[in-house]
N, C-alpha and C positions, 0 to 999 in steps of 0.2 A: 220233887216238890209235890205235895198233896194238892188235890183240887181246891180245898178251902184256902190253902196257902197261896195258890195262884190267884184266887179271887181276891184275897186281901192285898196281894202285891199289886194287882191291877188298880184297886181303889187308891192305894198309896201313891202309885205312879201318876195319878191324875194331878196330885199336888195342889199347891195354892195357886189360885188364879187371881186376876185383878181386872178391874174395869174403871172407866173414868166417868165422873159426873161433873161436867163443866159448870153446871148451874150452882154447884155447891163449893166450887174452888175459891181461891183468893189470889190476888195479884196477877190475874190473867192466866193462872194455871188451874187445871181441873183438879178436883179432889180425886185421888186414886184410892179406891177401896179394894182391899185384898180379902179373899174369902176361900175357904176350903169347901169341897162339895158337901152337900147335905147327906147325912147318913139316913138310913131307913128309920131309925128312932127319932131323928129330928123331923123328918117328913111327917111321921105320925103325930108328933107333938104339935106341929103347925096345923095339921088337919084338924086336930081336936080343938085348937084355939079358934080356927076358922068356923067350925060348927057351933062353937059356944058364943064367940064374940063377933063373928063376921069376917069377911074378906079383908077389909082394911086393917083390922087388928092383926090379922095374920101377916100382912105385909110389914107392919111395924115390928112385930115380934121376930120375923125373919131377919130384918136388918139388925136388930139388937143382938140376935143369936150369932150371926155370921160375920158381920163387917169388922175388919181389922185394919190397922195401919201396917206399914212395911215391916215393922218389928214384931207383928203378931198381937199387938195390944188391941183390945176391944175398943171400937170407936164410940159405941153407945151402951147405955145401961138401961135398966128398967125405969129409972128416974126420967129418961128421955121419952118414954112411951107416950105420955100425954101430948107433948110437943109434936112428936112424929105423927100422931093421929089427928091433931087439930091445927097445927101451925106450919106444916110443910106441904109444898106443892104435891098433891096426890099423884099427878101424872109422872113427875120425875121419880118419886118414891116407887111407884109401881114399875116403871121402866128399869130402875136399878135392881130392885128385888127380883123381878122376873128374869133378868139376865143372870143374877146370882144363882137362881134356882134351876136354871136350864142345865141340862147335862152337856158336858163337852163332847164334841164329835171325836171320832177316832184320831183324826189328824190334829186335833187341838190338845190332846192329852199332854200334860206336862208343860203347857204353854199358857201364858196369860191371854186375855182377850185381845191384846194388841198383836198377838201372833209371835211374840218373842219368848224364848225360854226364860224361865225364872231362875 
């Protein structure tokens, strides 16, 4: 396997991860948000948004860009951006997005944030 193929395989092996947002759940169950790791292109896009619109806008855009349900369907659209920026607890939003944007450790690869394999 070539070097670039090994690098691509490593990224693929990280897989889809998940986290829980108890504040956004219902019926006593937390909202489970699934997400794949950020690509370099996505990081660049978010950096550009942050430079243009500020840190909070970047958080909303990251959530829109990456958050999925268990079936891989996007949880948010651009139409949700105004509400995310103005009507959602910024501390919860920041916590969720920062966890989504963090890189998994070597022993976390291929596992969700709960530590179980997907």
